[in-house]
N, C-alpha and C positions, 0 to 999 in steps of 0.2 A: 768657703767664697770670699774671706777675709784678704786674703791677697789679689784681689781681681780691682786695684785703686785704679783712679784718675790716671795716675802716672804711668801706669803699665799698659793703660788701653792706648795712650798718645806714642807709646816708643812701638808698640806693636802693628798699630793702623789697623785697617779695615779693608784693604785693596782686595784681599784674599775673598771678600764677597761680592763676587761678580755675579753678572747675568745670568751664569749658569745655575746657579743654586746651589752647587756643592762644592764650593771653595774655602768653605769652613774650618776646615780640617784643621788648620793648623793654629787656630784661635787660642791662645792661652795655653797649648799644648792639650786641647781637646778636640777628639776626632768627629763629636758631634755635640755643637754648643749648646749647652740648655739655656731656660733662660734669664739665670744670671749673670751667662757670660754677654747672652745679647745687652740686659738691660745696661753692662757696666759698658759696653760698646755704643750703646746709642747716648749714653749720659756724656761720655767721652767727646765726641764728634759733637752735642749740643753745645758742650763748654769751647770747646775751639771753633764752633762758628762754622763747623759743617752740617748744618741742617738738612741739607739734601741727602747725606750719606747716612744721619739718622734716621731718616724717613724711610730710604733704601733698604736698612736693616731691618725695619718694624714690616715690610712688605717682604722680607726674606723671611722672619721670624711666621709670617702666616704662610709662605706656601711650603716650607717645611713642618708646619703642623705644631709649633712651641708656642704652647698657651701664654698670654701676655698676663700682667700683673699691674695692679695701679701703680706700679715704680715704673714700668715701662708707660704708661699713662703721660704722669707726671713729666719724663722728659721729653713727650712727643707733643706735650702742650705750647710748651718754651718753643720746640721745633717749628710748631706749625703757627705761631703766631709773628715769627719773623716774616718781614715783607717779602722777601726774595723766595720763602716756600709757601706765599701764602695759598696760589693755584693748588699746590699739592695738599697743601694742610685742611681744606676745607673737604677734600675727600675723606683724610685721614680723621678728622673730627667726625665727621658723619658715621667712621665705621668704629671710631670709640664708642659713640653715643650707642650705636646698634648693639654693641657687644654688650656696654653696662646694661641695657636694657634688656637684654637676654637673660642676665644672671639676677635681675631685680632691683640692679641698685640705682633706681630713677633718680635718686637725688645727686648723684654721681654725676650723671648722664647730664642733666642742668646746670649741674656748676660748669663742664664742659661747653654744654649748646649756648648758656651766656656769655663763654670767654671766646665764642667764634668771632671772628673779624666780619665778616660775610657768613651768611646762613642761605642755602639754597632750600628749595622743595624737598628733595631729601632729608636733609637733617631736621625740617621741621615735621615733617611724616613720620622719621624715627622717635622724636619724641613726643608724641602724639600717642602712636602706638605702645610708647612704655607706659604712659598714664591710662590707656585703654586696657591694658595687660594688667594692669594693678586694681582697675575699676577705679582709681579718682576722677570721678566724674568731672569734681569742680575744677580742678587743675587743665582737664582735657578742655573742656570747654570752653575755660580762659584762653587756652593756647590757642584753638581754635580762632577763636574771635579775634587776636592778634594778627594771625597768619595774613600775609601781603598777598599771596596768591595761595589757590587752592586746585588739588586736581583732584581724578575721581576717586584716587587712593585718599585723600584728605578728607574726602565728605563721607566713603563708607567706612570708616574708620572709625568717624563721630557716630554715626548711624549705629554701627556696631556695639560702641562703647554705650551707647543708649539703651538698646535691647539686652545688652548682656546684665545690666544694671537696673532693668524693667523699668526705665523710664521710655513706657513706649508710644507716650504721644510727643515728646521730644523728638523720638526718632522719625516719627512721621513727619514733624515738623522741618526737620532739618532735611529730609527728602524733597520736602514740597521746593524749600530754598535751594536745594540742587538743581530741580527741576526750571525753576525759573531764571538761575544762574546761566542754563543752557549748559551744563555738562554732562558728558554723556556716562551711564551708570553701566556696570556690568550684572552678571545673574548673582553674584554673592549682593549687591546692593538690593538686588529686588528682592531675593528670597529672603533677607533681614526685614526690609520692608512691611512685606506680607506676614511674615512670622510675629511682626509688632502689630499689627491688626488684629492677629487671632488673639493674642494676649488679652485686647481690650475690649474684644469683641465688635470691633469697627468693621461689620459686614460692607456697607456703602463703600469706605473706602476701601477696602480690599477688592472690591470689584472694580473700582476703578483703578487699581494697582495691576489685575488681573489685564483688563484692558489696554492699559499703558503697555504693558511688557510685550502681548500679541502685536500692538501697531508699530513698536518701534524694534520688530523682527528676532525678538527673545525665542530661542526655541523651549518648548515644551519637555525639557530635559528634567531628570531627576531631583535637580535640588529646586528650580522655580515649581515643579511640580509639586514636590513633597511638600512644600511651603503652601501652595496652594489649597490640596487637599486638607491640610491641618486647617489652615484656616476657617476653609469652608464648615468641615465639621465641628471645631469650636464655635464659630458662629451661629450654628445649629442649621445651615444650608447641608444638609447631607445629600440632597438629590446634588447639588452641585459637585460635592465632594465625591459621588461616587461618578461622575460625568468625567470629573479630569483624571481622576485616578485611572478609569479604564481608556481615557485616551493615551494616557502614558505608553510609550511604546518597549522602555525599561523600567521596571520599578526595584528602588533598593529597599532596604529593611525599614527605612523611615516611612517609606511611604506605605507601607502594610500595616506597620504599627499606627501611623495617622488615622487609616481608616477603621481600624480594628476597634480603636479608642473611641472614634467620633460617634461610630455606629452604637458599640456600648454604653456611653456615657447619656446618649439619647435615647436610652430604652429598646432598642434594637439587636437585643442580645442574640439570638437565634441568627439573622443575618451577620453578626459579629463574626460567630462561632463559625459559619458556613466561608468566609473571608479566611478565617484562619484555617480551614480545612482546604481552599484553594491555595495559602501560601506552603503548606505542608507540600501538595501535589507538584508546586510550582521549583520545589527542592530549596525554598529560600529558609536557609535556619532560623528561628527564632531567637530571642535573648531574653534578659529578664524584663526589660520594658514590654516586650508583645505579650508575655505573661501577666504582667498588671493589667493590661488592656482587656485580655480574654476574662481572666478571673472578675473584673469591675462589671464586664457585661453578662458574667453570670451573674453576679450579685443584683443588678438591676432589676433582669429577667426573671428573680427567682428560681434559677437553674443549679439546684445544689448538686445532683447526681453528676452534672458535666462540670460544674466546678471541682468538684471532689476530683473525678477523672483527668483534670486539666492540670491540678496541683501537683499530683500523682507522676502524669507522664513529663512534667518539668523537670522534676527532681530525678526520677529512673530511667527515661528515654532519651532525655536532652541535657543532663548532669548539669541542669542549673541549680545551685544551691538557693534556696529561698531567703528573701531578704526581707526586712519590715514590712514593706509595700506588699508583699505577697500574702504574708502572716495576717496583714491588715483585713485585705481582701477578705480572705477567707473567714477570718472571725466574723467579718460583718456581714457575710453570706450565711453561715451560719445562724448567727445573732437573729438578723430579719427573718429566718425561717422557724426561729422558736428553739433552735438546736442550742441553747445555751451550755448544757453540762459538757456538749461535745466540745462546744467552743472553749470553753474554761480547760479543758483536758489538750486541746492543741497548743494551748497557750503553757501550759505547762510543760509541754514536749519541745517548746522552738530551741532551736540550738543559738539563737541569739537572745540576749536581754529584751525582754516587750519593754516598748516605750508607750507614752501617753497615746498614742495614735491607737497601738492594741485595745489599750483599755478603756479607750474613749469610744470605739467601736463595740465592744462588751457593753458596756454603758447603755448605748442606745438601743440594743438589742434589747436589755431589761427593761427598758422602759417601753416599748412597744408591748412586749409580752405581760409587763407588770411583775418579774421576777426580782423580789425586792432584798432577799438574801445575797444574790451574787452581784446586785448593783452596789449594795452595800462593800462588798468584798473589792469592787472595781475603782469604788468611788477613794476607798484607802490606799490603793496603788497610785490612784491619780493624784493622791494628796503629796505623796512623795514626790513624783516625778514634774509635779507642775502645781504645786501648791499654790499659785495665786491665781490660776484659772476660774473665774467663775461660773464658765458655760457648763461644766463638769457639775457643780454644785446645783446648777438650775435643772439640769436632767433629772437629778435625784428628786428634786424637790418634787417635780412635776409627776414625778413617780407614783410619790407617796401621796403627792394630791388627788391623782387620779384612783388611787385605792383609799380615800378617803381619811390618811392616818396623819392628821394634821397634828398632833403630838410630834409625831417625826419630821414635818416641815418645819416646826418652829426649832427644835432641835438642829438640825443642817443648817438653818440659817442663823443661831447662835454660834454654830460652829464656824461659820462665813466671819463673821464679827469677832470671833476669838481670835482667828488667823488673818483679820486685815485682810479678809478678801473683798475687793471692790467688783460694783456692779460692771458686766459684759461691755466693752465698747462697741456702739451701735456696729454692725455692720452697713454696707453700701451698695448701690446696684448701678450700672451701666448703662446709658439707654443713647443710643446712636439716632441723632435727628437730621437729616437733610445733610448728613457727612460730618457734623459735628458729634464729637461723644459727650454726653454729658453725665455727672457723676451725682447720686444723692444717697443722702445718708439720714437715718432716723432724727429728728429733733434740729435736724441742719437747715438754717434759713441763709445759708451763705449764696443760694443760685441767683442770679440778676433779676430772674422772673418769679423768685420765691411766693409772692403777693398773688399772681395770677392763676399760679397753680394751686395754691391753697384754696383761692375762688371756686375754681374748676371742681376740685375733690370735694367742697362743701354741695355743690350744685349735685355732682353725680351722686353724693352720699343721700343727698335728700331725695333724688329722684328712686335710688333702688329702696329706701323705705317705702315709698308709695308704692312700688311696683309689687313688694314681696312682703309689706303689712309688718316690717320684723321690726327689732329696736334698730337701735343707733349702732352702724356696724365698725367705726374706727373712733 
């Protein structure tokens, strides 16, 4: 393509690229101009101050399906910044930003965005969407704050960005700001906010979202409906979850998965299996997620035989290859039931490499049934996969302690010290009070009402001691 110079472009001209879209056959002797020919023609027009024709050529490229390159963009930027092409150039800039965002070049998209003489809402939204696909919450939030105007797409993009990056409180806060601003939301927005409530256990806020959706005319479709089923189930309100589920005229796979998982995690194993059978009757084809929910239900309810049957059915009847989550459920199920040798045999037959979840489930079963031999084996595997995780060492220490093998306890602690394993970071709990979610962690004194809470706990502890005549409880 070395012969395609600016001079040759000037001589040939480009009048053949008219509105008909098929007049490019004569350009440089090519019946179907490729991207190199187009780039040369566009660059030539820009250099000769024919920016409108350059932009028309770009639109021609899009119509005939010729993929653009960064060289195309570099010429178009110059065309777009010329005053006479400004109106058309805004649209082109937006299109370029979208194209770069789609291929993941958010830095290139931002450079083009910053060069735009005038930015409309579409260009702002394209840039925001780019940061949200890449998970760059900080940049997305900063851009969101800079925006001179916001439409429903803007708000939804920011809410979704926070939700997808597990910043669920922020997602809910943005939605509240959206309501205050008087911007109408759509079903996608509502589903995202309801899902955010589910992840942090904000039942009261979730109920408020449900009422808001109904009052504002949202239909109970599969999108909002499945989000509500999942939210109520995850927040422990199984009755409400079931009510919403049975009200749905149309139920997709996510709805079935949500109700099965919700029933299973709260100990309603047999009811979860009934739902699974109803799903089969309705001819809804399950997927791998469905069977994670089913197997979890069997685990929590101690339904070993049913779990075996479902695992076999998943593989042979539905042709779903077991993943690490399915094996983890089965090992947990067998381990809790005391079938540790069978659990170990299953691990050894796995078609995927066992990870820390698998060995951790086996170790938990060993603690319950005080099987020290298999516990040692599981810990050795865990030391290779997650050498710094103190939780697994703690399980083994507790197992030895319950068997009064204090020498082994000392040995495991020495091993922890030798490998530089530190104590496990304290867990935390989320509690919703009056529509606000509070987080509490062990030994944490950051809560603004820490002193009052501690005083109340001391009073409760004293009352419990008096009532039961026991020693100090905490």
